[in-house]
C-alpha positions in Angstrom: 137.8 91.0 159.2 136.2 89.0 161.9 134.1 86.0 160.9 131.0 85.1 163.1 129.2 81.9 162.4 125.6 81.3 163.4 123.3 78.3 163.1 119.6 79.1 163.1 117.4 76.0 163.4 114.6 75.0 165.8 116.0 71.4 166.0 118.4 71.5 169.1 120.0 68.2 168.1 120.9 69.6 164.6 122.3 72.6 166.3 124.6 70.5 168.5 125.8 68.4 165.5 126.3 71.5 163.4 128.3 73.1 166.2 130.6 70.1 166.5 131.0 69.9 162.7 131.8 73.6 162.3 134.5 73.3 165.1 136.0 70.1 163.8 136.3 71.4 160.3 138.0 74.6 161.5 135.2 76.8 160.1 134.6 78.4 163.5 136.0 77.9 167.0 132.8 79.1 168.6 129.7 79.0 166.4 126.5 80.4 168.0 123.3 78.5 167.7 119.7 79.8 167.9 116.4 77.9 167.9 114.5 80.8 166.3 115.0 83.6 163.8 113.9 86.4 166.1 116.6 85.8 168.7 119.3 85.5 165.9 118.2 88.8 164.3 118.3 90.5 167.7 121.9 89.5 168.1 122.8 90.3 164.5 121.4 93.8 164.9 123.6 94.4 167.9 126.8 92.9 166.4 126.6 93.9 162.7 129.4 96.2 161.7 131.6 97.0 158.6 134.5 95.0 160.0 132.5 91.8 160.7 131.4 89.1 158.3 128.6 86.7 159.2 128.0 83.2 157.9 124.5 81.9 158.8 123.3 78.4 158.4 119.6 78.9 158.2 116.6 76.6 158.2 113.4 77.4 156.3 110.7 75.9 158.5 110.8 77.3 162.0 108.2 78.6 164.5 107.8 82.3 165.3 109.8 83.4 162.2 110.6 81.2 159.3 113.8 81.4 157.2 112.1 83.4 154.4 111.1 86.0 157.0 114.6 86.1 158.4 116.0 86.6 154.8 113.5 89.5 154.2 114.7 91.2 157.4 118.4 90.7 156.5 117.8 92.7 153.3 117.1 95.7 155.5 120.4 95.6 157.4 122.9 98.4 156.7 125.9 96.0 156.3 123.8 93.2 154.5 126.7 92.6 152.1 128.7 91.2 155.1 126.0 88.5 155.7 126.3 85.2 153.8 123.6 82.5 154.2 123.7 78.8 153.6 120.1 77.4 153.7 120.1 74.1 155.5 116.7 72.5 155.3 114.9 69.2 155.0 112.9 70.6 152.0 113.7 68.9 148.7 111.2 71.1 146.9 112.9 72.6 143.9 110.8 75.8 144.3 112.3 76.4 147.7 115.8 76.1 146.3 115.0 78.5 143.5 113.4 81.0 145.9 116.4 80.8 148.2 118.8 81.6 145.4 116.9 84.8 144.6 118.2 86.3 147.8 121.6 88.0 147.4 122.8 86.8 150.8 122.2 83.1 150.0 125.4 81.4 148.8 124.3 77.8 149.0 121.3 75.4 149.6 121.9 72.2 151.5 119.4 69.4 152.2 119.5 67.7 155.6 121.0 65.5 156.8 124.4 67.0 156.0 
């Protein structure tokens, strides 16, 4: 199975640092970054398939579409079991972490900076 890694965060500097970290640690040779959830979902819709696994690093607070809305849409995808999400956010609110972990795709919750 092919692994695709995506970073979805409105902070362009965070996206650059995450890209370097993911490459340096060997997690992905070419992670793709997005500054909004709408664009990321558009690409996911085009690329989702039974033979691809997606690892998303997703922020909660973003313009246009926040992380919660992205997660809600992901629940509607046909191959949603192939999508795994790490929430990466500046929110230290326990309620946010608890809410994130109610989504089946969410495998971890990390507080910035990482």
